[in-house]
N, C-alpha and C positions, 0 to 999 in steps of 0.2 A: 577501380579505385576504391579503397576502403573509406567509409565515412569516418569523420572525426567524432567518435562517440566516447563519452566518459560514463562509466557505471560506478555508482557509489553505494556502498553498504553502510548505512548510518545507524548507530545506536549511541546510547549515553556512555558506553564503556569503550567502544572502539569503532574505527572507521576504516573501510577498505576501498581503494580506488583501483579500477581497471581502465586503462587507456586501450580501447580496442585497436588492433587485434592481439594485444599482449595477453599472455596466459597468466602471468604472475601479478598479484595485487601488491600495491604499497599499502601498508597498514599503519595506522596511528592510534594511540590512545586519544579519545575524544576530549582533549583539553587544549586550552590556549592560554598563553601568558603574554602580558604586555610588559615590555622592558620599562623599568622605572625611569620616569623623566623623559621618555622618548615616545614618539608615535610610531612604534615598531612592535611587531608581534611575532611570536614563534608558537609552533604547535607540536603536539605529540611528546615524544621523549625529550626533545629540546626544551619544551615548556617546563617539564619537571626539573630539568637540570638548572634552568634559569631561576626557578623558584627556590631550589635547594641552596643555590649560591647567593640568594638574597637579591638577585638582579631583576626579578620579575614577580608579578602578581598573577597567580594562576586562577583560572575559572574552568570548572568542569560541569558535567551534567547539563550540557548545552541544550539538548532537546527538552528536558524537563523545565529548564529555565524559560525557554521559549513558549512551551505549552501553557504555562501558568502566567504568561505576560509579566514575567519577573524582570527585576532591574538589579544590576550588579554595579557596585561602586568600585572602580578600579583606578588606582593612582589619583584619587580625588575626583574622578569624573564618573558620572552615572551613564551606564549603557543599558539599553533595552536588550532583552534576551535575543530578539531577532537580529539586532545589530551585531551582537557578538557572534551569532551563528554565521552572519554574512562575512565577517572578518575571518572566521575559521575556514569557511569554504574557499575564500580567496587565498589564504595561506597554504592550505593543503594542495590546492590545484597548482599553485606556483611551484611548490616543492616537487610535486609529481612531474610537471613539465620540465623542470630543471634537471631532475635526476634521470629522466627517461628521454630527454631531448624531444619532447612532444610539442606540437602546436596547440593553441587554444581549442578546446573541443567545441563543436557546433551543436551537438545533441547531448543533453545531460539527463540521465535517469537516476533518481535517488530511491533506494529501497529502504523502507522503514517498517517497523511494527506499530500498529495503532494509528491507522489513518483517520483523520477527522478533518473537517472543513478548514478549521483554523490553522492547523500545522501545515497542511498542504499549501494554503495561501501564503503562510510565512516563509516556507522553503522556496516557493516560486518567487516571492517578492525579494528574497535575499539574492537570488541569482539574477533577477532583473536589475537589481541595484548594482550588480557587478558587470552589467553590460550584455547579458545574454538575452536572446530573443524569447519572449514569453511562450510562443508556440513550440519552442524547442527545449522546454524544461518540463520534465515529467516526474511525478512522485507516485510510486507504486508500492504495494505491500510486499513484504518478504515472501508471502505465499505466491504472488505472481512472478516474482523474481525466480523462485524455485521452479515454477513451471517452465520458464524460458530456458533456464539452465538445463533441465532434464531433456527438453525437446531438442536441444542442440546436439544431443548425443545419439548414438545408434538406436534404431527402433527396438532392438531386442532388449534394451535397457528399460524401456517404458511400455512394453506390450501388456503388462499387467499392473497391479498396484506398485507404487513406488513410495517407500518410507524414508524418513530422514530424522535424525536427532541432531539438534543444535545445542551445544553445551557452552555456557559462558560462566563467568564468576558470579553472575546474578540470576541466571535462569537456566532451566532445562526445558526445551520446547520440542514437541514431536509434530512432524508434518506428514501428511499423506496425500498422494496425488493419484488420480485415475483418469485415463483417456477413454472416451466413448467414441468408437469408430463407426457407429451405426448411422451417423449423419454425414452429409457431404462435406461439411466443415468440421474439423476435429473439435469436439467439445471436451474441454479439459477442466477438471475440478481439483481444487486443492484446499485443504483445511489444516489448521494447526491448533495445538492445545499446549498451553504453558502448564507444566507439571508442578505439583506442590513439593516434589521431592528434590528440588535443587539443593546444591551444597556449595560451600566455599571451596574454591579450588586449592586453597592452602593445605587441605587435608591430604592432597596427593604427595606432599613432601615427606611423608613417613609411611612405612609399609602397612601399618594397621589402618591408617586413614585411606590409603589407596585401595586396600582390600574392601573396606566399607563402601567406598565410591563404586567399585565394581559391582558389589551386591545391589546397591541402590539402582544403578542403571539396568542391571539384569532384571530386577523386579519390575521396574517401569516398563521395560520392553515386553516382558511376558504379559503384562496387563493390557497395554495398548494394542499389541499386535495379535494377541489371542491366538487363534488357529489360522489366521490369514496366510496366504502365500504371496510372495512378492517377486517381481522381476528383478528389483534391485533395492538396496538400502544404502543411504548415504550418511556419513558422519561429517559434520562441519563445526567450525569453531576452533580457535587456537588451542583449546584444551585437548583436542584430539591430535595435535601435531606430534605429541609423544603419547602413544596409546598402549604401551606394554602393560600398564596398570589395569587395563580393561579387558583382559583375556577372556574372562567368563562372559562378559557382555557381548563381545565380538563373536565368541563361539556360538552363543545363542542366535545372534543375527544371521550367522552363516548357515544355520539350520533352516532359515526362512527364505533366503535368497542370496544373491551375490552382493557383497559389501564393498563399498567404495569410500575413500576418504578424500575430501577436498575442503580445505579451510577457507576458501574464498568463493563459495557457491553464490552468495547473494550479490556480490560485486560483479561476478561474471554474468549472472542472470540479468542484472540491470543493464549491463553492456549489450547483451544479446537482444534485449527488448529495444534498446536504443537503435541498434542496427535495423531491426524490423520496422521501427517507426520511420527511420530515414529512408527505407525502401518503399514506404507507403503501405506497410502491413502485408506485403506479398510473400514474405519468406516462410512464415509459419502458418498463416491463414487459419487461425484458431478462434474459437470463442472460449474465453476463460471465465470460470466462476470461482471466485476466491474473495478474500478481503479486498474491499475497494471496488468490486464489481457486482452488478445486480445479478441476483440468482432467480429472478422471476421476470416474466413479461407483464407489463402493467399497461392497460389500455381502457379506452371508453368506446362504446358503440355510438355512431352518429349516422345521420343521413346526409348525403351530399349529392346534389344533382339527381335526386330521386332514387339513389342507391344506398343501401346499408353498407357501412364499412367500419373498420377499426382505426382509431387514431391512437398510436402508441405514445405513451408518456415516458416509457423506458423499456428496453429490451434486455433479455438475458445477455450478460457479458458487457453491457454498457458500464462505463465508469460513472459511479453515482454523482461525482462532482462535476460532470459535464454540464454545460449550460442547460437550463430548464426549458420547459415548453410554455408557450403563451398562445391561447386560442380565443377567438370570439365565437361564442355559442348562442344559439337561440333555443332555449329548452321547451318551447311550445307550452303545453299545459302541464308539463311535468314539474313536480315540486322537489325533485331530487335528481342527482346525477349518480349513476352507478359506475364505480371503478372496479374493473376486473383484474384479478391477480392470478396468474397461472405459473406454477412452479416449473423449473427447468425440464423436468421429466414429464410434465403434463398430467401427473397423477393427482396433484393437489390444486384445487381451484377455490377462489374466494371472491365474493362480491361485496364491495364496501359502499353502502349508500351514503351520499352526502346531501344533506337537506339544503334547499334553496328558499326556505320559508322566511328568511330574513330580508329578502329582496323585495323591491316595490312590486305591487300587483298591477299588471297591465294586460291589455287584450292579447289574444293569441298571436304569435309571430311578431310582437312588438317589444318583447322583453329580451333584451340582449345583455349578455354577461361577458366579462373578461375573466378568463380561467387560466391562472398561472400555476405552474408546478415546478418544484425543484426537490431533489432528493437530499436528505440529511445523512443518510447511511443506506446500506443495502436493504434495510428493513423499515425505514421510515421516510415518508414523503411529506413535504409541506405544500399545502394548497392556499392560494390567495384568490378569492372570488369577489368580484366587485361589479356593481351596476355599470353598464357601458352606455345606457341610454338608447334612444332610437331616433337619431337625427334631431331636427328642430321640434318634432312632434312630442318627443319625450326626452328632454335633456337629461344627461347622466346625473344621478344623485350621489352624494357622498356616503354611499353605503357599501361596506365591504366586510369580509371576515377572513381571518387567517386560521387554518385548521391543520393540525398535525395528525397525519394518518399513519397508523401502524399497519404495515402490509401483512405481517405475520405475527401472531401472538408469541 
């Protein structure tokens, strides 16, 4: 029985929905319109139509509005950005279920660019407000969605580097993925770079503009791909749905590897991720390093029951927004704690000393501290260290310090 999974590719310009196991996505411009004088909303192209007819008030750039904690006044009522985003999610899912005769999804995965703690919380909160279970709502990066999309294909497509170009009206982004098979568990890395050479897609409407666009893309490809060889190269984004204008660009890509076109890669990848989550992570069995995932092991050395051991604060592939660690430690005579950071390939190591000189001085083995950690990104961790006292002998004092630690410069 197929799990009820919804994959969403969300950006400020467009949104794609995949109801697994469907292959085709439903796409919407990321806009919503409130019908004047009514508590009724429409999305996508219908939202534009209502606004043009003077029947609705349109709101766009929903992610940007949510990220900046913005407020929009619509039909005389003030709405927070996150509340409009919740309405938008409700309406696009209802439209999708109605068009495709689908039931309400049980697992939802949203792929976005630019993960941060606040936007992840807001997206999850929006779905919780719509009645979805918190542990079945997932927000991942487009890099991670790309990974799951590619791994759903035949192995000969990803037995070497995989490249991808995403073209929209506001950006041109290059992605690159590589699978390391030297470990028992597949280690898959993906990175992306937003290029400065983006252009307005309106230039494709005339021959000279299309020729210029082809030259721009070819130049970018030559720069980022250099002399690398690829198993496959993907093109995604609605701009490539008609690609006759990009003959030079595609010709260059064909000289580096097999070229594939799919305008719904991120929605599909999000859906495949959701299926994997619904199965308990047993389908793909990978460790991913990409935006949103830790690229290093982070640990401290401790002694427990007379034996030295490592206590991991985070491991390669962990989602940095996962719940943090809380430990009770007795530092003996040491005035510092050393945090060890080891890169995914083990070639780069770093020790970060954290001073404890602000804590009360007590006899050996009677100074106990509360040590809390949480990651702010895959490169930054926050520490909270406070005095935990030692029973009735040494009651805890109100002494603490919050420290932001940079894992890598």
